[in-house]
CHARMM internal coordinates of N, CA and C (Angstrom, degrees):
IC EDIT
DIST 1 N 1 CA 1.4201
DIST 1 CA 1 C 1.5814
ANGL 1 N 1 CA 1 C 109.13
DIST 1 C 2 N 1.2638
ANGL 1 CA 1 C 2 N 112.15
DIHE 1 N 1 CA 1 C 2 N 116.14
DIST 2 N 2 CA 1.5059
ANGL 1 C 2 N 2 CA 117.65
DIHE 1 CA 1 C 2 N 2 CA 177.04
DIST 2 CA 2 C 1.4271
ANGL 2 N 2 CA 2 C 110.64
DIHE 1 C 2 N 2 CA 2 C -97.29
DIST 2 C 3 N 1.2709
ANGL 2 CA 2 C 3 N 122.39
DIHE 2 N 2 CA 2 C 3 N 118.75
DIST 3 N 3 CA 1.5847
ANGL 2 C 3 N 3 CA 126.63
DIHE 2 CA 2 C 3 N 3 CA -172.61
DIST 3 CA 3 C 1.4744
ANGL 3 N 3 CA 3 C 104.12
DIHE 2 C 3 N 3 CA 3 C -85.16
DIST 3 C 4 N 1.3633
ANGL 3 CA 3 C 4 N 116.36
DIHE 3 N 3 CA 3 C 4 N 121.15
DIST 4 N 4 CA 1.4073
ANGL 3 C 4 N 4 CA 121.80
DIHE 3 CA 3 C 4 N 4 CA 175.82
DIST 4 CA 4 C 1.5955
ANGL 4 N 4 CA 4 C 108.98
DIHE 3 C 4 N 4 CA 4 C -122.21
DIST 4 C 5 N 1.3213
ANGL 4 CA 4 C 5 N 114.07
DIHE 4 N 4 CA 4 C 5 N 23.05
DIST 5 N 5 CA 1.4635
ANGL 4 C 5 N 5 CA 122.66
DIHE 4 CA 4 C 5 N 5 CA -177.49
DIST 5 CA 5 C 1.5183
ANGL 5 N 5 CA 5 C 112.27
DIHE 4 C 5 N 5 CA 5 C -66.24
DIST 5 C 6 N 1.3096
ANGL 5 CA 5 C 6 N 120.27
DIHE 5 N 5 CA 5 C 6 N 139.84
DIST 6 N 6 CA 1.5072
ANGL 5 C 6 N 6 CA 120.93
DIHE 5 CA 5 C 6 N 6 CA -179.18
DIST 6 CA 6 C 1.6117
ANGL 6 N 6 CA 6 C 107.98
DIHE 5 C 6 N 6 CA 6 C -134.70
DIST 6 C 7 N 1.2406
ANGL 6 CA 6 C 7 N 110.84
DIHE 6 N 6 CA 6 C 7 N 142.67
DIST 7 N 7 CA 1.4687
ANGL 6 C 7 N 7 CA 121.10
DIHE 6 CA 6 C 7 N 7 CA -179.21
DIST 7 CA 7 C 1.5696
ANGL 7 N 7 CA 7 C 110.03
DIHE 6 C 7 N 7 CA 7 C 81.34
DIST 7 C 8 N 1.3338
ANGL 7 CA 7 C 8 N 113.01
DIHE 7 N 7 CA 7 C 8 N -152.18
DIST 8 N 8 CA 1.4781
ANGL 7 C 8 N 8 CA 114.17
DIHE 7 CA 7 C 8 N 8 CA -177.98
DIST 8 CA 8 C 1.5344
ANGL 8 N 8 CA 8 C 114.24
DIHE 7 C 8 N 8 CA 8 C 86.82
DIST 8 C 9 N 1.2035
ANGL 8 CA 8 C 9 N 119.04
DIHE 8 N 8 CA 8 C 9 N -178.10
DIST 9 N 9 CA 1.5124
ANGL 8 C 9 N 9 CA 123.25
DIHE 8 CA 8 C 9 N 9 CA -179.68
DIST 9 CA 9 C 1.5500
ANGL 9 N 9 CA 9 C 111.50
DIHE 8 C 9 N 9 CA 9 C -71.83
DIST 9 C 10 N 1.3031
ANGL 9 CA 9 C 10 N 115.28
DIHE 9 N 9 CA 9 C 10 N -31.29
DIST 10 N 10 CA 1.4936
ANGL 9 C 10 N 10 CA 115.92
DIHE 9 CA 9 C 10 N 10 CA -175.94
DIST 10 CA 10 C 1.6271
ANGL 10 N 10 CA 10 C 113.02
DIHE 9 C 10 N 10 CA 10 C -84.36
DIST 10 C 11 N 1.3228
ANGL 10 CA 10 C 11 N 109.95
DIHE 10 N 10 CA 10 C 11 N -43.71
DIST 11 N 11 CA 1.5269
ANGL 10 C 11 N 11 CA 114.06
DIHE 10 CA 10 C 11 N 11 CA 176.46
DIST 11 CA 11 C 1.4520
ANGL 11 N 11 CA 11 C 116.96
DIHE 10 C 11 N 11 CA 11 C -83.08
DIST 11 C 12 N 1.3119
ANGL 11 CA 11 C 12 N 123.28
DIHE 11 N 11 CA 11 C 12 N -22.01
DIST 12 N 12 CA 1.3782
ANGL 11 C 12 N 12 CA 126.88
DIHE 11 CA 11 C 12 N 12 CA -179.48
DIST 12 CA 12 C 1.5258
ANGL 12 N 12 CA 12 C 112.08
DIHE 11 C 12 N 12 CA 12 C 89.67
DIST 12 C 13 N 1.2756
ANGL 12 CA 12 C 13 N 116.86
DIHE 12 N 12 CA 12 C 13 N -174.55
DIST 13 N 13 CA 1.4562
ANGL 12 C 13 N 13 CA 120.69
DIHE 12 CA 12 C 13 N 13 CA -175.52
DIST 13 CA 13 C 1.5474
ANGL 13 N 13 CA 13 C 110.89
DIHE 12 C 13 N 13 CA 13 C -75.34
DIST 13 C 14 N 1.3470
ANGL 13 CA 13 C 14 N 110.75
DIHE 13 N 13 CA 13 C 14 N 149.17
DIST 14 N 14 CA 1.5444
ANGL 13 C 14 N 14 CA 120.04
DIHE 13 CA 13 C 14 N 14 CA 177.54
DIST 14 CA 14 C 1.4991
ANGL 14 N 14 CA 14 C 105.89
DIHE 13 C 14 N 14 CA 14 C -92.95
DIST 14 C 15 N 1.3606
ANGL 14 CA 14 C 15 N 114.87
DIHE 14 N 14 CA 14 C 15 N 134.44
DIST 15 N 15 CA 1.5576
ANGL 14 C 15 N 15 CA 117.14
DIHE 14 CA 14 C 15 N 15 CA 173.54
DIST 15 CA 15 C 1.4835
ANGL 15 N 15 CA 15 C 111.62
DIHE 14 C 15 N 15 CA 15 C -57.38
DIST 15 C 16 N 1.3554
ANGL 15 CA 15 C 16 N 119.41
DIHE 15 N 15 CA 15 C 16 N 128.90
DIST 16 N 16 CA 1.5573
ANGL 15 C 16 N 16 CA 121.64
DIHE 15 CA 15 C 16 N 16 CA -174.74
DIST 16 CA 16 C 1.5849
ANGL 16 N 16 CA 16 C 104.42
DIHE 15 C 16 N 16 CA 16 C -65.06
DIST 16 C 17 N 1.3012
ANGL 16 CA 16 C 17 N 120.61
DIHE 16 N 16 CA 16 C 17 N -17.00
DIST 17 N 17 CA 1.5260
ANGL 16 C 17 N 17 CA 116.44
DIHE 16 CA 16 C 17 N 17 CA -177.01
DIST 17 CA 17 C 1.4552
ANGL 17 N 17 CA 17 C 110.01
DIHE 16 C 17 N 17 CA 17 C -90.06
DIST 17 C 18 N 1.3156
ANGL 17 CA 17 C 18 N 118.79
DIHE 17 N 17 CA 17 C 18 N -2.92
DIST 18 N 18 CA 1.4658
ANGL 17 C 18 N 18 CA 129.42
DIHE 17 CA 17 C 18 N 18 CA -179.08
DIST 18 CA 18 C 1.6020
ANGL 18 N 18 CA 18 C 107.10
DIHE 17 C 18 N 18 CA 18 C -62.43
DIST 18 C 19 N 1.3546
ANGL 18 CA 18 C 19 N 118.89
DIHE 18 N 18 CA 18 C 19 N 122.34
DIST 19 N 19 CA 1.5136
ANGL 18 C 19 N 19 CA 116.79
DIHE 18 CA 18 C 19 N 19 CA 178.00
DIST 19 CA 19 C 1.4966
ANGL 19 N 19 CA 19 C 111.23
DIHE 18 C 19 N 19 CA 19 C -121.64
DIST 19 C 20 N 1.3717
ANGL 19 CA 19 C 20 N 123.65
DIHE 19 N 19 CA 19 C 20 N -31.39
DIST 20 N 20 CA 1.4252
ANGL 19 C 20 N 20 CA 122.01
DIHE 19 CA 19 C 20 N 20 CA 173.99
DIST 20 CA 20 C 1.5049
ANGL 20 N 20 CA 20 C 115.70
DIHE 19 C 20 N 20 CA 20 C -162.96
DIST 20 C 21 N 1.3101
ANGL 20 CA 20 C 21 N 120.92
DIHE 20 N 20 CA 20 C 21 N 169.74
DIST 21 N 21 CA 1.4355
ANGL 20 C 21 N 21 CA 124.31
DIHE 20 CA 20 C 21 N 21 CA -176.81
DIST 21 CA 21 C 1.5038
ANGL 21 N 21 CA 21 C 103.62
DIHE 20 C 21 N 21 CA 21 C -164.19
DIST 21 C 22 N 1.3244
ANGL 21 CA 21 C 22 N 113.75
DIHE 21 N 21 CA 21 C 22 N 177.53
DIST 22 N 22 CA 1.5125
ANGL 21 C 22 N 22 CA 119.00
DIHE 21 CA 21 C 22 N 22 CA 178.90
DIST 22 CA 22 C 1.5419
ANGL 22 N 22 CA 22 C 110.12
DIHE 21 C 22 N 22 CA 22 C -136.92
DIST 22 C 23 N 1.3033
ANGL 22 CA 22 C 23 N 115.01
DIHE 22 N 22 CA 22 C 23 N 154.80
DIST 23 N 23 CA 1.4399
ANGL 22 C 23 N 23 CA 118.02
DIHE 22 CA 22 C 23 N 23 CA 175.11
DIST 23 CA 23 C 1.5832
ANGL 23 N 23 CA 23 C 104.62
DIHE 22 C 23 N 23 CA 23 C -127.43
DIST 23 C 24 N 1.2653
ANGL 23 CA 23 C 24 N 115.02
DIHE 23 N 23 CA 23 C 24 N 121.17
DIST 24 N 24 CA 1.6098
ANGL 23 C 24 N 24 CA 119.36
DIHE 23 CA 23 C 24 N 24 CA 179.20
DIST 24 CA 24 C 1.4365
ANGL 24 N 24 CA 24 C 107.82
DIHE 23 C 24 N 24 CA 24 C -96.62
DIST 24 C 25 N 1.2150
ANGL 24 CA 24 C 25 N 120.63
DIHE 24 N 24 CA 24 C 25 N 125.94
DIST 25 N 25 CA 1.5008
ANGL 24 C 25 N 25 CA 126.07
DIHE 24 CA 24 C 25 N 25 CA 177.20
DIST 25 CA 25 C 1.4710
ANGL 25 N 25 CA 25 C 108.18
DIHE 24 C 25 N 25 CA 25 C -112.34
DIST 25 C 26 N 1.3256
ANGL 25 CA 25 C 26 N 115.47
DIHE 25 N 25 CA 25 C 26 N 117.69
DIST 26 N 26 CA 1.4697
ANGL 25 C 26 N 26 CA 125.25
DIHE 25 CA 25 C 26 N 26 CA -178.92
DIST 26 CA 26 C 1.5149
ANGL 26 N 26 CA 26 C 111.02
DIHE 25 C 26 N 26 CA 26 C -74.59
DIST 26 C 27 N 1.3149
ANGL 26 CA 26 C 27 N 116.65
DIHE 26 N 26 CA 26 C 27 N -51.60
DIST 27 N 27 CA 1.4963
ANGL 26 C 27 N 27 CA 117.74
DIHE 26 CA 26 C 27 N 27 CA 170.91
DIST 27 CA 27 C 1.5005
ANGL 27 N 27 CA 27 C 105.99
DIHE 26 C 27 N 27 CA 27 C -155.81
DIST 27 C 28 N 1.4042
ANGL 27 CA 27 C 28 N 111.14
DIHE 27 N 27 CA 27 C 28 N 166.80
DIST 28 N 28 CA 1.4919
ANGL 27 C 28 N 28 CA 121.47
DIHE 27 CA 27 C 28 N 28 CA 177.33
DIST 28 CA 28 C 1.5854
ANGL 28 N 28 CA 28 C 110.98
DIHE 27 C 28 N 28 CA 28 C -127.67
DIST 28 C 29 N 1.2407
ANGL 28 CA 28 C 29 N 120.14
DIHE 28 N 28 CA 28 C 29 N 121.91
DIST 29 N 29 CA 1.4322
ANGL 28 C 29 N 29 CA 122.59
DIHE 28 CA 28 C 29 N 29 CA -178.89
DIST 29 CA 29 C 1.5168
ANGL 29 N 29 CA 29 C 106.67
DIHE 28 C 29 N 29 CA 29 C -93.24
DIST 29 C 30 N 1.4167
ANGL 29 CA 29 C 30 N 117.12
DIHE 29 N 29 CA 29 C 30 N 128.69
DIST 30 N 30 CA 1.3443
ANGL 29 C 30 N 30 CA 124.83
DIHE 29 CA 29 C 30 N 30 CA -179.58
DIST 30 CA 30 C 1.5447
ANGL 30 N 30 CA 30 C 106.31
DIHE 29 C 30 N 30 CA 30 C -110.94
DIST 30 C 31 N 1.4520
ANGL 30 CA 30 C 31 N 114.01
DIHE 30 N 30 CA 30 C 31 N 134.67
DIST 31 N 31 CA 1.4509
ANGL 30 C 31 N 31 CA 121.11
DIHE 30 CA 30 C 31 N 31 CA 178.35
DIST 31 CA 31 C 1.4832
ANGL 31 N 31 CA 31 C 108.77
DIHE 30 C 31 N 31 CA 31 C -113.23
DIST 31 C 32 N 1.2647
ANGL 31 CA 31 C 32 N 119.78
DIHE 31 N 31 CA 31 C 32 N 136.65
DIST 32 N 32 CA 1.5697
ANGL 31 C 32 N 32 CA 122.81
DIHE 31 CA 31 C 32 N 32 CA 179.28
DIST 32 CA 32 C 1.5388
ANGL 32 N 32 CA 32 C 106.01
DIHE 31 C 32 N 32 CA 32 C -121.10
END
COOR INIT
IC SEED 1 N 1 CA 1 C
IC BUILD
């Protein structure tokens, strides 16, 4: 699970002028 949550009590307020961003993932490790 990749968390892309924004705002809330942990992250704080999101700037109202915010329009977009990106998250670059180098690799994901999977455990079975």
